[in-house]
VEXDREN-2710 file (C-alpha; in Angstrom, 1 decimal):
% VEXDREN-2710
k/r/px/py/pz
1/MET/68.7/112.5/64.2
2/ARG/70.8/115.2/67.1
3/TYR/70.8/114.5/70.3
4/THR/70.9/117.5/72.6
5/LYS/70.9/116.9/76.5
6/ILE/69.0/119.0/79.0
7/PRO/71.5/120.4/81.2
8/LYS/72.8/118.4/84.9
9/THR/70.9/115.7/84.0
10/ASP/71.2/112.8/82.2
11/ILE/68.2/113.1/80.2
12/THR/68.7/113.3/76.5
13/LEU/66.7/115.0/73.8
14/SER/66.1/113.4/70.1
15/ALA/66.1/117.3/68.2
16/VAL/62.8/116.7/67.2
17/GLY/59.5/115.3/69.1
18/LEU/56.0/113.5/68.5
19/GLY/53.1/115.3/69.4
20/CYS/50.7/112.7/70.7
21/GLU/47.4/114.4/71.7
22/PRO/45.2/112.6/68.6
23/LEU/46.5/109.8/70.3
24/GLY/43.6/111.0/72.7
25/GLY/41.0/110.3/70.5
26/THR/39.3/114.2/70.5
27/ASP/39.7/117.8/68.7
28/TRP/42.1/116.3/65.4
29/GLY/38.4/115.0/63.7
30/ARG/38.6/111.7/62.7
31/VAL/42.3/109.9/64.2
32/ASP/43.0/105.6/63.0
33/ARG/44.3/104.3/66.2
34/ASP/45.6/101.8/64.3
35/ASP/47.9/104.5/62.3
36/ALA/48.3/106.8/65.3
37/VAL/50.2/103.2/67.4
38/SER/51.1/103.3/64.6
39/THR/53.9/106.1/63.7
40/VAL/54.8/105.8/67.2
41/ARG/56.1/103.0/67.0
42/ALA/58.0/104.1/64.2
43/ALA/59.2/106.9/65.4
44/TRP/60.4/105.5/68.5
45/GLU/62.0/102.7/65.2
46/ASN/63.5/105.7/63.3
47/GLY/65.8/107.6/66.4
48/ILE/62.8/110.2/67.6
49/VAL/62.4/109.5/71.7
50/VAL/60.7/112.4/72.5
51/PHE/57.2/111.8/73.0
52/ASP/55.0/115.1/74.8
53/THR/51.5/113.8/76.5
54/ASP/49.3/115.4/78.8
55/ASP/46.8/113.2/81.4
56/ALA/44.1/115.4/79.6
57/TYR/44.1/115.0/76.1
58/GLY/41.6/112.9/75.4
59/LEU/40.7/112.9/79.5
60/GLY/43.7/110.3/79.9
61/GLU/43.0/108.3/77.0
62/SER/46.0/110.0/75.1
63/GLU/49.2/108.6/77.7
64/LEU/47.1/104.7/77.8
65/ARG/47.6/104.4/74.0
66/LEU/50.9/105.7/74.2
67/ALA/51.6/103.5/76.5
68/GLU/50.5/101.1/74.7
69/ALA/52.0/101.6/71.6
70/LEU/55.3/102.3/73.2
71/GLY/54.9/98.9/74.8
72/SER/58.8/97.8/76.8
73/ALA/60.4/101.7/75.3
74/ARG/58.3/103.7/77.4
75/HIS/60.8/103.0/80.3
76/ASP/63.5/103.6/78.1
77/ALA/61.4/106.8/75.8
78/VAL/61.2/110.8/76.9
79/ILE/57.4/110.8/78.1
80/VAL/57.0/114.2/79.2
81/SER/53.9/114.9/80.0
82/LYS/51.3/117.9/81.4
83/PHE/49.3/118.2/84.7
84/GLY/46.7/121.2/85.7
85/VAL/43.8/121.0/83.8
86/ARG/41.8/119.1/85.3
87/TRP/38.0/117.7/83.6
88/ARG/34.3/116.2/85.1
89/LYS/32.3/114.6/82.0
90/THR/29.5/115.5/80.3
91/ALA/26.7/114.4/78.7
92/ASN/27.6/117.0/76.4
93/THR/30.3/115.7/74.2
94/ARG/33.4/118.2/75.8
95/ALA/33.9/117.6/79.2
96/VAL/33.7/120.5/81.8
97/THR/37.5/122.0/81.9
98/TRP/39.4/124.1/84.7
99/LYS/42.1/125.1/86.7
100/ASP/43.7/123.6/89.1
101/VAL/47.4/123.3/90.5
102/THR/47.3/123.2/93.8
103/PRO/50.6/120.9/95.8
104/LYS/48.4/118.1/96.5
105/TYR/46.3/118.2/92.8
106/ALA/49.8/118.1/91.0
107/VAL/50.6/114.9/93.8
108/ALA/47.3/113.3/92.6
109/ALA/48.0/114.3/88.7
110/LEU/50.8/113.0/88.6
111/GLU/49.7/109.2/90.3
112/ALA/47.7/108.4/87.8
113/SER/50.5/109.8/85.7
114/LEU/51.9/107.1/86.3
115/ASP/49.4/104.7/86.1
116/ARG/47.7/105.5/82.9
117/LEU/51.9/105.0/81.2
118/ARG/52.7/102.5/83.3
119/VAL/56.1/103.5/84.3
120/GLU/58.0/104.2/87.5
121/ARG/59.6/107.5/86.7
122/ILE/58.0/111.0/84.0
123/PRO/61.4/111.8/82.9
124/ILE/59.7/115.3/82.0
125/TYR/56.5/116.6/83.9
126/LEU/55.0/120.1/82.5
127/ILE/52.7/122.6/84.4
128/HIS/50.2/122.8/81.6
129/TRP/49.5/126.4/81.9
130/PRO/49.9/129.3/84.1
131/ASN/47.3/130.0/87.7
132/ASP/48.6/133.1/89.9
133/ASP/45.8/131.4/92.7
134/THR/48.2/129.2/93.3
135/PRO/52.2/130.3/93.9
136/ILE/54.2/128.7/91.5
137/GLU/56.9/128.1/94.4
138/GLU/54.2/125.9/96.0
139/THR/53.2/124.0/93.2
140/LEU/57.5/122.7/91.8
141/GLY/58.0/122.3/95.3
142/ALA/56.1/119.4/95.8
143/LEU/57.6/118.2/92.0
144/GLU/60.6/119.0/94.3
145/GLN/59.7/116.8/96.5
146/GLN/58.3/113.7/93.6
147/ARG/61.7/114.5/91.7
148/LEU/63.4/113.7/95.3
149/ALA/61.3/110.4/95.1
150/GLY/62.2/109.8/91.5
151/LYS/59.4/109.5/90.3
152/ILE/59.7/113.0/87.9
153/GLY/63.3/112.8/85.8
154/VAL/62.8/117.0/85.3
155/TYR/60.4/119.6/85.8
156/GLY/58.9/122.5/84.9
157/VAL/55.8/124.5/82.9
158/SER/54.3/124.8/79.6
159/ASN/52.0/128.2/78.5
160/PHE/54.2/130.4/80.6
161/SER/55.4/134.3/79.5
162/ALA/58.8/135.5/81.1
163/ALA/57.4/137.0/83.8
164/GLN/55.9/134.2/84.8
165/LEU/59.0/132.1/83.1
166/SER/61.8/134.2/86.4
167/ASP/59.2/132.3/88.8
168/ALA/59.1/128.9/87.9
169/ILE/63.5/129.4/86.8
170/GLN/64.1/130.5/90.6
171/ALA/61.6/128.1/91.8
172/GLY/63.7/125.6/89.7
173/GLY/62.1/124.9/86.3
174/ARG/64.3/123.5/83.7
175/VAL/62.4/122.9/81.0
176/ALA/59.0/124.6/79.0
177/GLU/57.1/123.8/76.6
178/LEU/56.2/127.4/74.1
179/PRO/54.1/127.3/70.9
180/LEU/56.8/128.8/67.5
181/ASN/56.2/128.8/64.4
182/LEU/55.6/130.6/61.4
183/LEU/52.5/132.7/61.8
184/SER/52.7/132.4/65.6
185/ARG/56.1/134.5/67.1
186/ASP/55.5/136.2/70.0
187/ALA/56.9/133.1/72.4
188/GLU/60.4/134.2/70.4
189/PRO/61.3/135.7/73.7
190/ASP/60.6/134.1/76.0
191/ILE/62.7/131.1/74.3
192/SER/65.0/133.7/74.5
193/PHE/64.9/134.0/78.1
194/CYS/64.9/130.5/78.7
195/GLY/68.4/130.0/76.1
196/GLU/69.7/133.2/78.2
197/HIS/68.8/130.8/81.8
198/ASP/69.5/127.9/80.5
199/VAL/65.8/126.2/80.6
200/SER/65.7/123.2/78.2
201/VAL/62.8/124.9/75.8
202/LEU/60.4/122.3/73.9
203/ALA/58.6/124.3/70.5
204/TYR/55.3/122.9/70.0
205/GLY/53.3/123.7/67.2
206/PRO/55.6/124.2/63.8
207/TYR/53.9/123.5/60.9
208/ALA/51.1/125.5/62.9
209/GLN/48.9/122.6/62.9
210/GLY/49.3/122.0/58.7
211/LEU/48.7/124.8/57.5
212/LEU/52.0/125.6/57.0
213/CYS/52.1/122.0/55.0
214/GLY/50.5/123.2/52.4
215/ARG/47.5/120.6/52.2
216/TYR/45.1/123.5/53.1
217/SER/43.8/127.3/51.8
218/ARG/41.0/129.1/52.6
219/VAL/38.6/127.0/51.1
220/SER/39.2/123.7/53.7
221/ARG/37.2/123.0/56.5
222/PHE/37.2/121.0/59.4
223/GLU/34.2/118.8/61.1
224/GLU/33.3/120.7/64.5
225/ASN/35.1/117.6/66.8
226/ASP/38.6/119.5/64.9
227/ARG/39.6/122.4/67.0
228/ARG/41.1/123.4/63.7
229/HIS/37.2/124.9/63.1
230/ARG/37.7/127.6/65.2
231/LEU/41.5/128.8/65.0
232/PRO/42.2/131.9/64.1
233/HIS/45.0/131.1/61.0
234/PHE/42.4/128.9/59.6
235/ALA/39.8/131.3/59.8
236/GLU/38.3/133.8/57.0
237/ALA/40.1/136.1/58.2
238/ALA/44.0/135.2/58.0
239/TRP/43.5/134.5/54.5
240/ASP/45.5/137.0/52.5
241/ALA/48.1/137.5/55.0
242/ASN/48.1/133.3/54.9
243/GLU/48.7/133.2/51.3
244/VAL/51.5/135.2/51.2
245/LEU/53.4/133.2/53.7
246/LEU/52.5/129.9/51.9
247/GLU/54.4/131.6/48.3
248/ARG/57.2/132.1/50.7
249/LEU/57.1/129.4/52.0
250/LYS/56.9/127.0/48.6
251/VAL/59.2/129.6/46.3
252/LEU/61.9/128.6/49.7
253/ALA/61.4/124.4/49.3
254/ASN/61.4/124.6/46.0
255/GLN/65.1/126.7/45.9
256/HIS/65.8/123.9/48.3
257/GLY/64.8/120.5/47.4
258/VAL/62.3/120.0/50.6
259/LYS/58.7/120.2/51.0
260/GLU/56.8/123.1/52.3
261/ALA/56.4/121.0/55.6
262/GLN/60.5/120.8/56.6
263/VAL/61.3/124.5/55.6
264/ALA/58.9/125.2/59.0
265/LEU/60.6/123.1/60.9
266/GLN/64.0/124.0/60.5
267/TRP/62.7/127.2/60.5
268/VAL/61.9/127.0/64.3
269/MET/64.9/124.2/64.9
270/SER/67.4/127.1/64.0
271/HIS/66.3/129.6/66.1
272/PRO/69.3/129.1/68.7
273/SER/67.3/128.3/72.3
274/VAL/64.9/125.2/70.8
275/THR/66.5/121.5/72.1
276/CYS/63.4/120.3/70.8
277/ALA/60.6/120.7/67.9
278/LEU/57.7/118.9/68.7
279/VAL/55.8/117.7/65.6
280/GLY/52.2/116.3/65.4
281/ALA/51.7/112.6/63.0
282/ARG/48.3/111.3/62.1
283/ASN/50.9/108.5/59.7
284/ARG/53.3/107.3/59.2
285/GLN/53.4/109.8/55.8
286/GLN/53.4/112.6/58.0
287/LEU/56.2/111.1/59.6
288/GLN/58.6/110.7/57.3
289/ASN/57.9/114.1/56.1
290/THR/60.1/114.7/58.7
291/LEU/62.0/112.4/59.1
292/SER/63.3/112.8/55.9
293/LEU/65.3/116.0/57.0
294/PHE/67.5/113.8/58.7
295/ALA/67.7/111.0/56.2
296/GLY/71.4/112.0/55.2
297/ASP/69.8/113.4/51.5
298/PRO/72.6/115.3/50.1
299/SER/69.4/117.1/48.4
300/HIS/69.2/118.3/52.0
301/SER/71.5/119.9/53.5
302/SER/71.2/122.7/52.1
303/VAL/68.5/123.4/54.2
304/GLN/69.8/121.4/57.0
305/ASN/72.7/124.3/57.7
306/TRP/70.3/126.8/56.9
307/ASP/69.8/129.5/59.6
308/GLY/66.3/130.8/59.0
309/ARG/66.9/134.5/57.1
310/GLY/64.6/134.8/54.6
311/LEU/61.0/134.1/55.6
END
């Protein structure tokens, strides 16, 4: 595993982090709790130190289960949590949600996450989504006070555009979480912008919710409780383009003697401004496909050094 320190901090990130939304038990179909917990533990045991969650994942359940899965290691792990989406439970299966990044709610959300995670400090704390109702400098000003109080290691933003990122950086944001994969490249300029301003980038979705792993096709179907049934890149209209890309991915994977998912991940990691790629894994086998890139297998050396050209 490779590691990089966030500039001007004592926080060290692994090149790959584990996305922990499945721990919340919603939006990913049937998730076996024991498998999910075991995957977190396996990630930690194999050198992954970054674990990405959010207070709204499973309405707090992801944070609770992450604390359980990490055990005492939660005090040493680089936990990334986010806030800004409030919720209200309803009689229906899905809660009502709305955005709130006011300073008052930022402090309240942080305290609730600290309690669920059973830690005294969250290493990386992010605003999940931009909300123009509240000036960014007010929100980050509140987070700066919490950093000075020792409750946050470093703060930043998620899903912000370059223009919004500029305001956030001026207000003190040092980390940005943005989407990047071979199917979703719109954030590439924003990621490069972060690199130019010494902002560490956590890139999420490198596998495009599993599509780039080669496990799905146009005949694949998902349950109503699996968000992929409504994502545009799984829709019928997207599959002509998907099949062309997946075939090229398969050819390249065969050339390097690796799996399609490993090529997709390496493409994201090859971006010079990406500090950590956040991967999803619901069981140890899926995680192993990621970890094998760092296993020292000589057959993987060519894809490790691949610069992303060719796709």
